[in-house]
DRENLUMTI-467906 format. One line per 4 residues: number of its first residue (from 1); their letters; for each residue x, y, z of C-alpha. Coordinates in pm, whole numbers, plus 50000, padded with zeros to 5 digits. Layout:
% residues N
NUM	A	X,Y,Z  ...
This chain:
% residues 162
1	MAKQ	47598,52366,52434  47796,52639,52263  48123,52465,52351  48020,52147,52166
5	TKTQ	47941,52342,51853  48278,52517,51858  48485,52202,51917  48309,51995,51651
9	PAKQ	48441,52186,51344  48793,52190,51488  48781,51813,51519  48663,51777,51158
13	NKSR	48940,52006,51031  49199,51803,51222  49071,51486,51052  49092,51650,50709
17	GHTV	49446,51763,50786  49546,51408,50873  49385,51282,50554  49574,51529,50336
21	AGII	49900,51460,50520  49847,51087,50479  49781,51114,50106  50089,51333,50060
25	AILV	50301,51088,50260  50179,50794,50047  50255,50984,49726  50604,51081,49848
29	LAFT	50674,50719,49941  50558,50594,49602  50756,50859,49416  51076,50788,49613
33	CIVV	51041,50416,49552  50986,50470,49180  51283,50705,49143  51525,50469,49316
37	NVNG	51401,50133,49186  51248,50185,48842  51568,50172,48640  51684,49845,48794
41	AAWG	51340,49685,48781  51298,49781,48416  51638,49653,48299  51678,49358,48534
45	GNAG	51980,49243,48723  52038,49227,49094  51949,49519,49313  52197,49722,49508
49	FDSL	52193,49810,49875  52005,50136,49806  51722,49947,49638  51703,49702,49925
53	LITL	51681,49988,50176  51405,50155,49975  51214,49826,49956  51239,49776,50332
57	FFIL	51146,50142,50384  50842,50095,50158  50725,49788,50351  50777,49954,50688
61	LWSM	50602,50279,50595  50311,50111,50416  50256,49891,50722  50272,50199,50944
65	FIVI	50025,50389,50724  49764,50116,50742  49794,50097,51121  49811,50472,51186
69	YKDN	49522,50561,50955  49296,50266,51041  49038,50501,51198  49031,50749,50909
73	SILA	48756,50623,50681  48880,50803,50369  49240,50687,50400  49133,50339,50507
77	KILY	48938,50306,50181  49225,50446,49972  49476,50215,50139  49241,49920,50089
81	VLSL	49207,49986,49716  49582,50037,49675  49657,49722,49878  49408,49529,49666
85	LLCM	49577,49648,49346  49922,49560,49481  49801,49218,49593  49644,49139,49255
89	AAAC	49960,49247,49073  50185,49048,49306  49971,48735,49280  49958,48774,48901
93	GFVL	50336,48807,48885  50384,48507,49112  50151,48287,48907  50304,48401,48576
97	RLAG	50655,48331,48703  50553,47986,48828  50391,47910,48492  50698,48035,48307
101	NGGF	50492,48282,48106  50551,48648,48079  50580,48900,47808  50546,49270,47770
105	ISAM	50177,49298,47861  50212,49095,48180  50522,49296,48272  50321,49616,48241
109	LISI	50047,49478,48466  50281,49363,48740  50525,49654,48732  50316,49829,49001
113	VAVP	50453,49573,49247  50785,49496,49079  50922,49844,49141  50859,49869,49517
117	FYGF	50979,49514,49585  51277,49524,49346  51524,49546,49636  51465,49180,49720
121	TMFA	51627,49077,49390  51952,49136,49574  51893,48795,49740  51635,48613,49529
125	DWTI	51496,48570,49181  51172,48731,49065  50955,48428,49147  51049,48449,49514
129	VYGI	51021,48828,49510  50664,48804,49379  50589,48540,49643  50715,48772,49918
133	ATAF	50524,49063,49767  50207,48852,49752  50238,48764,50121  50290,49125,50231
137	TLWW	50020,49271,50008  49770,49001,50102  49820,49087,50469  49783,49458,50389
141	MLYT	49466,49396,50189  49305,49180,50459  49397,49424,50736  49271,49733,50553
145	GANV	48960,49547,50437  48879,49457,50798  48931,49822,50899  48695,49947,50627
149	RRLK	48430,49696,50733  48471,49791,51100  48439,50161,51019  48119,50097,50822
153	EDAA	47974,49897,51111  48069,50170,51360  47905,50434,51140  47591,50223,51113
157	KKED	47579,50180,51493  47612,50557,51542  47323,50617,51302  47108,50363,51484
161	KA	47175,50536,51818  47090,50879,51675
């Protein structure tokens, strides 16, 4: 009985450590992406190879984060909210580009997704970039949303058993 009590706090501390490390990793990824891509995304033009690498790095790491932290309820919720925001911005940008509308206010709303996905302008125009971004972020949002729902159901089952 005493062993269970001693191992329980250690397990909780390990989970908190993973949560903090995950949040720091997400912030570092976002900061790196902003530093490399913001100038090009703000002033237009085609991206360079460095921006393309950062965009691919962003997609790879974000996908890894949502898979690695799918069992961490705090990070799953954070990743869901961030994926939802990215998806809404990407879909908004895609629709605005298809409609031929834009402007300063819409650019401010969709810049959250324009910066990370700017590297794709090396091969395509912004309409296609927003379409690609919408596809990726929609997948991220659905995956993280399913994880959050699963975690809530698992927590409810544990409470019912107790």
